[in-house]
C-alpha positions as CSV (number, residue, x, y, z in Angstrom):
1,M,-86.3,-199.5,-236.0
2,N,-88.4,-200.6,-233.1
3,W,-91.4,-198.8,-231.6
4,V,-91.6,-198.5,-227.8
5,S,-94.9,-198.2,-226.0
6,V,-94.6,-195.3,-223.5
7,C,-98.1,-194.6,-222.3
8,K,-101.9,-194.9,-223.0
9,V,-103.8,-192.4,-225.1
10,G,-105.9,-191.5,-222.1
11,Q,-102.8,-190.4,-220.1
12,V,-102.2,-187.4,-222.4
13,S,-104.4,-184.4,-223.0
14,E,-103.8,-180.9,-224.4
15,D,-103.5,-179.6,-220.9
16,S,-101.6,-182.5,-219.4
17,P,-98.5,-183.8,-221.3
18,F,-96.9,-187.1,-220.2
19,S,-93.3,-187.3,-219.1
20,V,-91.4,-190.6,-219.6
21,K,-87.8,-191.8,-219.5
22,V,-86.8,-194.4,-222.1
23,E,-83.3,-195.7,-222.1
24,D,-81.2,-192.5,-221.4
25,K,-83.7,-190.1,-222.9
26,E,-86.2,-188.0,-220.9
27,L,-89.1,-187.3,-223.3
28,G,-92.4,-185.5,-223.2
29,V,-95.5,-186.7,-225.1
30,F,-97.9,-183.8,-226.0
31,K,-101.3,-183.7,-227.6
32,V,-101.9,-180.8,-230.1
33,E,-105.1,-180.6,-232.1
34,E,-105.9,-184.3,-231.6
35,N,-102.4,-185.4,-232.7
36,F,-99.6,-186.7,-230.5
37,F,-96.0,-185.4,-230.6
38,A,-92.9,-186.3,-228.7
39,I,-90.0,-184.0,-227.9
40,E,-87.1,-184.0,-225.5
41,D,-88.5,-183.1,-222.0
42,I,-85.4,-181.2,-220.8
43,C,-85.0,-177.5,-221.7
44,P,-81.6,-177.2,-223.4
45,H,-80.9,-173.9,-221.5
46,A,-80.8,-175.6,-218.1
47,Y,-82.5,-178.5,-216.4
48,A,-86.3,-178.0,-216.3
49,L,-89.0,-180.4,-217.5
50,L,-91.0,-179.0,-220.3
51,T,-93.9,-181.3,-219.4
52,Q,-94.2,-179.1,-216.3
53,G,-94.3,-176.0,-218.4
54,F,-97.1,-173.9,-219.8
55,V,-98.8,-175.4,-222.9
56,E,-100.7,-172.9,-225.1
57,G,-102.0,-174.2,-228.5
58,R,-99.0,-175.7,-230.2
59,T,-96.3,-174.3,-228.0
60,V,-94.8,-175.1,-224.6
61,E,-93.0,-172.5,-222.4
62,C,-90.2,-173.7,-220.1
63,P,-91.4,-173.3,-216.5
64,L,-88.1,-171.8,-215.3
65,H,-86.5,-170.0,-218.3
66,E,-89.4,-168.7,-220.4
67,A,-88.0,-170.3,-223.6
68,I,-90.9,-171.2,-225.9
69,F,-90.8,-174.2,-228.3
70,D,-93.2,-175.3,-231.0
71,I,-94.3,-178.8,-230.0
72,P,-94.8,-180.4,-233.4
73,T,-91.4,-179.3,-234.8
74,G,-89.3,-178.7,-231.7
75,K,-88.4,-175.3,-233.0
76,L,-87.2,-172.7,-230.5
77,E,-89.7,-169.8,-230.9
78,S,-88.2,-167.4,-228.4
79,G,-86.2,-167.1,-225.2
80,P,-82.9,-168.6,-223.9
81,G,-83.5,-172.2,-225.2
82,C,-80.2,-172.2,-227.1
83,R,-81.3,-174.6,-229.8
84,N,-84.2,-176.5,-231.2
85,L,-85.5,-179.7,-229.5
86,N,-85.1,-183.2,-230.8
87,T,-88.4,-184.7,-231.9
88,Y,-89.4,-188.3,-232.1
89,A,-91.8,-190.2,-234.4
90,V,-95.1,-191.1,-232.7
91,R,-97.8,-193.6,-233.6
92,V,-100.9,-194.8,-231.9
93,D,-101.4,-198.6,-231.8
94,G,-104.8,-199.4,-230.3
95,D,-104.7,-197.5,-226.9
96,D,-100.9,-197.3,-226.8
97,I,-98.8,-194.3,-227.7
98,Q,-95.5,-195.6,-229.2
99,L,-92.3,-193.7,-230.0
100,Q,-89.5,-194.5,-232.3
101,L,-86.2,-193.5,-230.8
102,A,-83.6,-194.3,-233.5
C-alpha cells in the first residue's frame, strides 16, 4: 500500500485542521494532543465539511448538523451523523503528513 503526502506538519494545528481531496476522497487531517489523524471530511448526514466544524479536544462537531465525532476513532458520539466516519492511517515523514488510503 502506498503512502500519499497530503500536507506539511505546519499546515495542521489543533485549532485548524486541513482539508484535502485525494483521488475521489475528501479527507480532513486533524491534530489531537500532538498526534495527527485523518477522517472523511464530509458529514454522512448531509454535505458539510467537518474541517469547517468546531473542534474541541478530540471531537469535531459538524458546522451544519451538530453531529459530533471522535477524531481518532471516527466514532459518532451524538447527533444526526447516521454512522461512524472512515479513518485513514497517518504517518509523518520529515515535514510531510502522509495518508494510506487503501
